[in-house]
VEXLO-267417 format. One record per residue (C-alpha): residue in one letter; x, y, z; chain. Coordinates in steps of 0.02 Angstrom, whole numbers, plus 50000, padded with zeros to 5 digits. Example, Ala and Ser with C-alpha at 12.3 -4.5 7.8 and 13.67 -1.06 7.14 Angstrom:
<nodes>
NODE  residuo      x      y      z  cadena
NODE        a  50615  49775  50390       A
NODE        s  50684  49947  50357       A
</nodes>
This chain:
<nodes>
NODE  residuo      x      y      z  cadena
NODE        m  50749  48581  50873       A
NODE        a  50799  48593  50677       A
NODE        a  50983  48552  50706       A
NODE        s  50943  48396  50801       A
NODE        s  50814  48331  50683       A
NODE        r  50945  48356  50544       A
NODE        t  51082  48264  50638       A
NODE        a  50972  48133  50668       A
NODE        s  50933  48116  50485       A
NODE        s  51110  48114  50453       A
NODE        r  51148  47952  50553       A
NODE        i  50997  47872  50467       A
NODE        v  51085  47885  50297       A
NODE        a  51261  47857  50364       A
NODE        s  51195  47700  50443       A
NODE        g  51133  47644  50266       A
NODE        e  50962  47636  50319       A
NODE        w  50902  47770  50216       A
NODE        e  50946  47888  50067       A
NODE        p  50860  48029  50011       A
NODE        l  50788  48025  49834       A
NODE        t  50898  48102  49705       A
NODE        g  50890  48171  49517       A
NODE        g  50751  48089  49421       A
NODE        r  50689  47996  49557       A
NODE        a  50663  48148  49671       A
NODE        w  50569  48238  49524       A
NODE        l  50471  48090  49497       A
NODE        a  50432  48092  49679       A
NODE        m  50367  48262  49673       A
NODE        l  50281  48252  49520       A
NODE        v  50169  48107  49586       A
NODE        i  50131  48180  49762       A
NODE        g  50095  48346  49666       A
NODE        f  49962  48270  49549       A
NODE        g  49879  48188  49700       A
NODE        a  49884  48362  49784       A
NODE        l  49809  48433  49623       A
NODE        s  49686  48288  49605       A
NODE        v  49601  48331  49784       A
NODE        s  49608  48513  49764       A
NODE        v  49512  48499  49599       A
NODE        s  49388  48409  49695       A
NODE        q  49369  48555  49815       A
NODE        s  49295  48670  49702       A
NODE        v  49228  48564  49562       A
NODE        l  49044  48568  49612       A
NODE        v  49053  48775  49646       A
NODE        p  48995  48809  49453       A
NODE        v  48877  48674  49452       A
NODE        l  48789  48707  49621       A
NODE        p  48651  48817  49565       A
NODE        n  48594  48680  49447       A
NODE        l  48583  48553  49568       A
NODE        p  48429  48572  49668       A
NODE        a  48329  48556  49510       A
NODE        v  48423  48383  49467       A
NODE        l  48406  48322  49634       A
NODE        h  48236  48367  49684       A
NODE        t  48286  48452  49837       A
NODE        s  48320  48617  49911       A
NODE        t  48457  48755  49892       A
NODE        a  48494  48739  50074       A
NODE        t  48525  48551  50069       A
NODE        a  48623  48568  49918       A
NODE        e  48736  48681  49981       A
NODE        w  48788  48536  50113       A
NODE        l  48874  48461  49943       A
NODE        l  49003  48599  49994       A
NODE        t  48989  48625  50186       A
NODE        a  49004  48428  50225       A
NODE        t  49178  48412  50121       A
NODE        l  49234  48570  50203       A
NODE        l  49185  48502  50395       A
NODE        v  49270  48344  50373       A
NODE        g  49423  48402  50284       A
NODE        a  49452  48541  50422       A
NODE        v  49451  48392  50557       A
NODE        s  49544  48270  50449       A
NODE        v  49691  48383  50416       A
NODE        p  49776  48407  50580       A
NODE        i  49717  48238  50651       A
NODE        f  49794  48160  50482       A
NODE        g  49948  48269  50478       A
NODE        r  49992  48198  50662       A
NODE        l  49951  48023  50616       A
NODE        g  50066  48036  50486       A
NODE        d  50229  48087  50567       A
NODE        m  50169  47943  50703       A
NODE        f  50135  47793  50591       A
NODE        g  50203  47860  50405       A
NODE        k  50163  48019  50294       A
NODE        r  50157  47908  50147       A
NODE        a  50032  47791  50231       A
NODE        l  49919  47935  50288       A
NODE        f  49945  48025  50099       A
NODE        l  49870  47862  50021       A
NODE        v  49731  47845  50144       A
NODE        a  49681  48022  50112       A
NODE        l  49684  47987  49918       A
NODE        g  49588  47827  49956       A
NODE        g  49441  47957  50040       A
NODE        l  49441  48047  49863       A
NODE        v  49432  47877  49763       A
NODE        l  49300  47802  49876       A
NODE        g  49190  47948  49881       A
NODE        a  49204  47970  49692       A
NODE        i  49143  47783  49678       A
NODE        l  48986  47815  49781       A
NODE        a  48934  47994  49698       A
NODE        v  48944  47902  49524       A
NODE        q  48802  47783  49564       A
NODE        t  48660  47905  49649       A
NODE        n  48552  48047  49621       A
NODE        n  48515  48036  49804       A
NODE        v  48549  48197  49883       A
NODE        a  48593  48103  50059       A
NODE        l  48706  47994  49982       A
NODE        l  48790  48121  49893       A
NODE        i  48824  48227  50056       A
NODE        i  48917  48077  50127       A
NODE        a  49018  48040  49979       A
NODE        r  49059  48223  49972       A
NODE        a  49098  48212  50170       A
NODE        i  49219  48053  50128       A
NODE        q  49303  48148  50010       A
NODE        g  49319  48284  50136       A
NODE        t  49462  48182  50220       A
NODE        a  49577  48201  50061       A
NODE        l  49603  48383  50103       A
NODE        a  49734  48307  50220       A
NODE        a  49833  48243  50079       A
NODE        i  49905  48420  50044       A
NODE        p  49989  48453  50209       A
NODE        l  50038  48258  50215       A
NODE        g  50126  48277  50037       A
NODE        i  50207  48430  50100       A
NODE        g  50282  48345  50230       A
NODE        l  50328  48188  50139       A
NODE        i  50415  48259  49996       A
NODE        s  50513  48369  50130       A
NODE        s  50570  48227  50215       A
NODE        l  50625  48121  50049       A
NODE        v  50723  48239  49955       A
NODE        p  50878  48329  49970       A
NODE        r  50873  48480  50050       A
NODE        d  50937  48590  49894       A
NODE        k  50772  48521  49811       A
NODE        a  50648  48515  49965       A
NODE        v  50610  48712  49958       A
NODE        t  50560  48701  49757       A
NODE        a  50471  48526  49796       A
NODE        m  50355  48587  49951       A
NODE        a  50333  48754  49845       A
NODE        v  50249  48665  49710       A
NODE        v  50131  48529  49814       A
NODE        s  50085  48700  49917       A
NODE        a  50042  48781  49750       A
NODE        m  49922  48654  49695       A
NODE        l  49798  48720  49810       A
NODE        g  49767  48869  49732       A
NODE        v  49801  48774  49555       A
NODE        g  49666  48650  49573       A
NODE        g  49543  48771  49637       A
NODE        a  49560  48878  49483       A
NODE        l  49556  48744  49363       A
NODE        g  49415  48648  49433       A
NODE        l  49297  48794  49378       A
NODE        p  49324  48797  49206       A
NODE        m  49317  48601  49182       A
NODE        a  49171  48588  49294       A
NODE        g  49083  48727  49166       A
NODE        v  49124  48624  49008       A
NODE        i  49058  48461  49086       A
NODE        a  48910  48551  49146       A
NODE        q  48872  48606  48972       A
NODE        h  48888  48458  48891       A
NODE        s  48860  48311  49023       A
NODE        d  48790  48262  49173       A
NODE        f  48867  48307  49342       A
NODE        h  48919  48135  49380       A
NODE        v  49056  48144  49263       A
NODE        l  49129  48265  49387       A
NODE        f  49162  48129  49505       A
NODE        w  49222  47993  49371       A
NODE        v  49354  48134  49320       A
NODE        i  49422  48164  49521       A
NODE        g  49387  47965  49554       A
NODE        i  49502  47927  49418       A
NODE        a  49638  48063  49450       A
NODE        g  49644  47989  49631       A
NODE        a  49657  47815  49578       A
NODE        l  49801  47855  49469       A
NODE        s  49887  47948  49608       A
NODE        v  49858  47797  49742       A
NODE        v  49929  47698  49602       A
NODE        a  50089  47807  49561       A
NODE        t  50120  47841  49741       A
NODE        l  50121  47655  49784       A
NODE        f  50255  47607  49632       A
NODE        l  50354  47774  49644       A
NODE        v  50345  47863  49804       A
NODE        p  50449  47785  49956       A
NODE        e  50366  47805  50140       A
NODE        a  50483  47931  50245       A
NODE        p  50594  47887  50379       A
NODE        g  50556  47913  50573       A
NODE        r  50397  47823  50622       A
NODE        p  50386  47844  50793       A
NODE        g  50229  47767  50829       A
NODE        g  50127  47784  50991       A
NODE        r  49963  47795  51059       A
NODE        v  49826  47898  50968       A
NODE        d  49765  48034  51052       A
NODE        v  49569  47992  51036       A
NODE        p  49510  48121  51174       A
NODE        g  49591  48256  51101       A
NODE        s  49553  48215  50925       A
NODE        v  49359  48222  50987       A
NODE        l  49377  48380  51054       A
NODE        l  49465  48463  50920       A
NODE        g  49331  48390  50787       A
NODE        a  49191  48453  50896       A
NODE        m  49259  48625  50905       A
NODE        l  49314  48638  50717       A
NODE        t  49128  48588  50683       A
NODE        a  49046  48716  50796       A
NODE        v  49155  48862  50732       A
NODE        l  49155  48808  50549       A
NODE        l  48972  48750  50543       A
NODE        a  48935  48924  50617       A
NODE        l  49034  49022  50480       A
NODE        s  48971  48909  50334       A
NODE        e  48786  48925  50394       A
NODE        g  48786  49090  50484       A
NODE        t  48732  49186  50320       A
NODE        t  48598  49071  50289       A
NODE        w  48538  49046  50467       A
NODE        g  48559  49223  50524       A
NODE        w  48708  49270  50621       A
NODE        g  48592  49326  50770       A
NODE        s  48501  49146  50750       A
NODE        p  48501  49050  50892       A
NODE        l  48575  48904  50800       A
NODE        t  48719  49007  50755       A
NODE        l  48753  49078  50917       A
NODE        s  48725  48923  51013       A
NODE        l  48874  48845  50891       A
NODE        l  48995  49004  50934       A
NODE        v  48958  48998  51124       A
NODE        i  48989  48816  51123       A
NODE        s  49148  48810  51031       A
NODE        v  49221  48917  51166       A
NODE        p  49211  48790  51310       A
NODE        l  49265  48646  51184       A
NODE        a  49414  48757  51151       A
NODE        v  49460  48793  51328       A
NODE        g  49460  48598  51361       A
NODE        f  49552  48543  51206       A
NODE        a  49683  48675  51260       A
NODE        r  49691  48611  51441       A
NODE        y  49698  48418  51391       A
NODE        e  49843  48443  51260       A
NODE        t  49950  48509  51341       A
NODE        r  49938  48380  51493       A
NODE        i  49978  48244  51394       A
NODE        a  50132  48164  51326       A
NODE        l  50094  48126  51144       A
NODE        p  49943  48264  51098       A
NODE        i  49864  48250  50942       A
NODE        v  49907  48460  50923       A
NODE        d  50073  48508  51020       A
NODE        l  49991  48682  51053       A
NODE        r  50158  48714  51145       A
NODE        a  50253  48705  50975       A
NODE        a  50112  48786  50901       A
NODE        a  50115  48924  51013       A
NODE        r  50306  48987  50959       A
NODE        r  50293  49154  50881       A
NODE        p  50359  49134  50713       A
NODE        i  50239  48989  50691       A
NODE        v  50083  49096  50762       A
NODE        l  50136  49231  50655       A
NODE        t  50155  49103  50495       A
NODE        n  49978  49037  50514       A
NODE        c  49897  49194  50552       A
NODE        s  49961  49268  50382       A
NODE        t  49908  49119  50311       A
NODE        l  49733  49145  50368       A
NODE        l  49727  49307  50298       A
NODE        m  49805  49251  50144       A
NODE        g  49677  49106  50142       A
NODE        v  49540  49250  50151       A
NODE        a  49610  49335  50014       A
NODE        m  49643  49198  49898       A
NODE        f  49464  49102  49928       A
NODE        a  49378  49257  49877       A
NODE        a  49457  49252  49720       A
NODE        l  49312  49131  49683       A
NODE        i  49167  49212  49733       A
NODE        g  49213  49381  49681       A
NODE        t  49280  49318  49491       A
NODE        a  49165  49199  49420       A
NODE        p  48982  49272  49491       A
NODE        y  49059  49434  49444       A
NODE        v  49086  49392  49264       A
NODE        q  48916  49281  49245       A
NODE        a  48800  49432  49310       A
NODE        p  48712  49533  49176       A
NODE        r  48785  49695  49087       A
NODE        s  48648  49798  49180       A
NODE        t  48712  49776  49349       A
NODE        g  48840  49898  49303       A
NODE        y  48989  49762  49315       A
NODE        g  48943  49604  49242       A
NODE        f  48989  49534  49065       A
NODE        g  48837  49412  49048       A
NODE        s  48957  49264  49019       A
NODE        s  48933  49086  49039       A
NODE        i  49008  48976  49157       A
NODE        i  49150  48926  49050       A
NODE        v  49202  49096  49020       A
NODE        s  49199  49137  49208       A
NODE        g  49288  48981  49239       A
NODE        l  49423  49033  49106       A
NODE        c  49447  49211  49182       A
NODE        v  49501  49121  49366       A
NODE        l  49620  48987  49266       A
NODE        p  49765  49115  49244       A
NODE        c  49760  49133  49452       A
NODE        g  49805  48943  49459       A
NODE        l  49909  48941  49313       A
NODE        f  50023  49087  49375       A
NODE        s  50024  49021  49542       A
NODE        f  50107  48848  49480       A
NODE        i  50226  48950  49379       A
NODE        f  50275  49062  49505       A
NODE        a  50286  48940  49653       A
NODE        p  50452  48845  49591       A
NODE        m  50520  49025  49536       A
NODE        t  50519  49071  49709       A
NODE        a  50635  48942  49768       A
NODE        r  50788  49055  49713       A
NODE        l  50684  49189  49815       A
NODE        l  50673  49104  49974       A
NODE        r  50841  49069  49965       A
NODE        k  50917  49257  49931       A
NODE        v  50792  49358  50044       A
NODE        g  50729  49231  50147       A
NODE        a  50532  49159  50178       A
NODE        d  50469  49294  50299       A
NODE        r  50501  49419  50156       A
NODE        t  50451  49311  50018       A
NODE        l  50281  49293  50100       A
NODE        a  50268  49475  50132       A
NODE        l  50290  49500  49937       A
NODE        g  50159  49398  49903       A
NODE        g  50029  49447  50017       A
NODE        l  50075  49641  49922       A
NODE        t  50054  49563  49770       A
NODE        v  49873  49499  49814       A
NODE        a  49837  49648  49879       A
NODE        v  49893  49745  49709       A
NODE        g  49777  49622  49625       A
NODE        w  49629  49666  49718       A
NODE        l  49652  49843  49715       A
NODE        l  49667  49842  49521       A
NODE        r  49487  49762  49527       A
NODE        i  49424  49882  49634       A
NODE        f  49451  50017  49488       A
NODE        a  49453  49921  49347       A
NODE        t  49292  49863  49278       A
NODE        g  49250  49908  49125       A
NODE        s  49342  49767  49000       A
NODE        l  49356  49561  49033       A
NODE        w  49541  49573  49003       A
NODE        e  49557  49697  49169       A
NODE        i  49476  49543  49264       A
NODE        v  49592  49411  49186       A
NODE        l  49743  49541  49225       A
NODE        g  49684  49548  49414       A
NODE        s  49660  49378  49418       A
NODE        t  49831  49336  49364       A
NODE        i  49916  49471  49481       A
NODE        l  49819  49376  49627       A
NODE        g  49893  49208  49546       A
NODE        a  50070  49275  49554       A
NODE        g  50044  49317  49742       A
NODE        s  49984  49167  49796       A
NODE        g  50115  49059  49709       A
NODE        i  50248  49174  49811       A
NODE        g  50156  49163  49970       A
NODE        y  50107  48989  49954       A
NODE        a  50290  48924  49920       A
NODE        s  50352  49016  50081       A
NODE        m  50238  48939  50195       A
NODE        p  50300  48770  50226       A
NODE        t  50463  48838  50213       A
NODE        l  50422  48939  50354       A
NODE        i  50343  48800  50453       A
NODE        g  50502  48687  50407       A
NODE        h  50624  48839  50488       A
NODE        y  50547  48808  50654       A
NODE        t  50478  48644  50671       A
NODE        d  50551  48468  50699       A
NODE        l  50549  48332  50559       A
NODE        s  50471  48219  50675       A
NODE        s  50307  48348  50692       A
NODE        i  50321  48425  50505       A
NODE        a  50169  48331  50432       A
NODE        a  50051  48397  50587       A
NODE        a  50129  48567  50583       A
NODE        n  50097  48604  50390       A
NODE        g  49923  48511  50434       A
NODE        i  49902  48665  50573       A
NODE        n  49959  48782  50422       A
NODE        s  49841  48716  50294       A
NODE        l  49686  48714  50414       A
NODE        s  49723  48907  50435       A
NODE        r  49702  48906  50245       A
NODE        t  49536  48833  50260       A
NODE        l  49496  48930  50404       A
NODE        g  49526  49087  50299       A
NODE        g  49419  49031  50158       A
NODE        a  49278  48995  50289       A
NODE        i  49275  49173  50335       A
NODE        a  49307  49228  50172       A
NODE        t  49136  49141  50102       A
NODE        s  49031  49192  50270       A
NODE        v  49098  49378  50281       A
NODE        g  49087  49393  50074       A
NODE        g  48938  49312  50068       A
NODE        s  48847  49446  50197       A
NODE        l  48925  49584  50105       A
NODE        l  48883  49530  49927       A
NODE        s  48696  49489  50013       A
NODE        a  48692  49671  50094       A
NODE        s  48677  49791  49950       A
NODE        t  48579  49717  49803       A
NODE        v  48503  49776  49643       A
NODE        l  48342  49702  49577       A
NODE        l  48349  49657  49387       A
NODE        a  48215  49557  49308       A
NODE        g  48145  49477  49476       A
NODE        q  48317  49436  49525       A
NODE        h  48425  49517  49669       A
NODE        w  48627  49551  49601       A
NODE        p  48744  49608  49730       A
NODE        s  48788  49785  49671       A
NODE        l  48958  49857  49617       A
NODE        t  48981  49933  49788       A
NODE        a  48952  49770  49864       A
NODE        y  49075  49701  49762       A
NODE        r  49200  49839  49803       A
NODE        m  49187  49817  49999       A
NODE        l  49240  49640  49965       A
NODE        f  49388  49681  49865       A
NODE        i  49445  49808  49996       A
NODE        l  49444  49675  50120       A
NODE        c  49537  49556  50022       A
NODE        a  49658  49692  49964       A
NODE        g  49692  49731  50184       A
NODE        a  49714  49562  50208       A
NODE        g  49841  49542  50087       A
NODE        v  49937  49692  50176       A
NODE        l  49894  49629  50345       A
NODE        a  49984  49464  50307       A
NODE        a  50140  49554  50225       A
NODE        v  50152  49663  50401       A
NODE        l  50140  49496  50501       A
NODE        a  50251  49389  50383       A
NODE        i  50395  49532  50403       A
NODE        r  50380  49524  50596       A
NODE        i  50423  49330  50578       A
NODE        g  50593  49372  50540       A
NODE        r  50720  49279  50458       A
NODE        p  50806  49136  50563       A
NODE        g  50983  49091  50540       A
NODE        a  50978  48898  50489       A
NODE        e  50926  48848  50326       A
NODE        p  50741  48781  50301       A
NODE        q  50711  48610  50395       A
NODE        s  50703  48457  50264       A
NODE        a  50795  48298  50266       A
</nodes>
């Protein structure tokens, strides 16, 4: 499949219809797409530090304010696979621009209101922007020569971790000195710049077969993902045994069965389940999900940990800004290690590289289990986690590219990104349950105990090790990574 795709690409080049970007144009396209992905990633985490203050500002309940995060998660999870497939059909650049447009449109709405319902709608609109990351990976892999594709995909993929870590200290500074609406101004301006730069500096990728949109499949997929993710994100609040949580989980089963049956019977499914069910793709996506568990917990296991009072036995009583800065090395080292990993990918293979990333993440969490006395130990753990995520995230699109035809590359990366999102949702729900199960009472407020945090860190270390085990079982194909 990959070989035929490369042959088709060669024919396109030979006929003069399209030439891959080289030299400065290739690097410029990578920077533009990477900045767009970074803007989207920042938007996903930027409200986390200020969320505890929003109920009072917006005159609403904590549960309602949390929908500012939940709405983005739900819409983003549904948009990622659907936009990916539409990108393969009608143009990756076109859908990349649509996704970035959602980021800008949501920001424009959010900066004008304090109405919590309108803010939730704005955040839901911004959820569509999450699809820009897999679309960007697919776009850059189709535009640049094969020798640059691995590095380019690694950099764009790493933006998810970089933005998540960068959003926390930025939000902390803004929250301390200004109104939370400034956060949306920053996101909106970054998104608008990304749209303009993409329009002028990034061409459309070759190969747009078109076709009929799979509307029934999209509806079934959206309903299934909404049921699962809503149960995971709200289960801690509603109770895992509550009728609503259980009903959503039960409903998701027939929706999944119906989706699978329908998708395997039509010519142009929204998700090619036969291709997605290939053993290397399944193992890659399962390993990605586990890395998502391990890495998303870096947010809930670091910033609140550092902000907790010293009397808890582990906290440092730090400000939002300091706690955000403790997470920042995770993003920075993810960015540093992503392009450096390209040489390792070529030398030992993407499967072993992903395994190395998983093991490095596990080492970072093992350090966090025992190192609790000094702030620098938290920063060191965050740094190791960042290095592991950079290595791991760099290898994921390369593995997907090995086993996917160019005509489906954006959709395949969309499913891979969805796996990360599911991992993050699992980390949030399970981690939240662990941290609330064992608490200490200080000055009338309940704080998670050190034991609870250590249980979370053990879970994350185990996820990293299991991700490495699955990665090794993928195997190294004989062909080079799939790229244009």
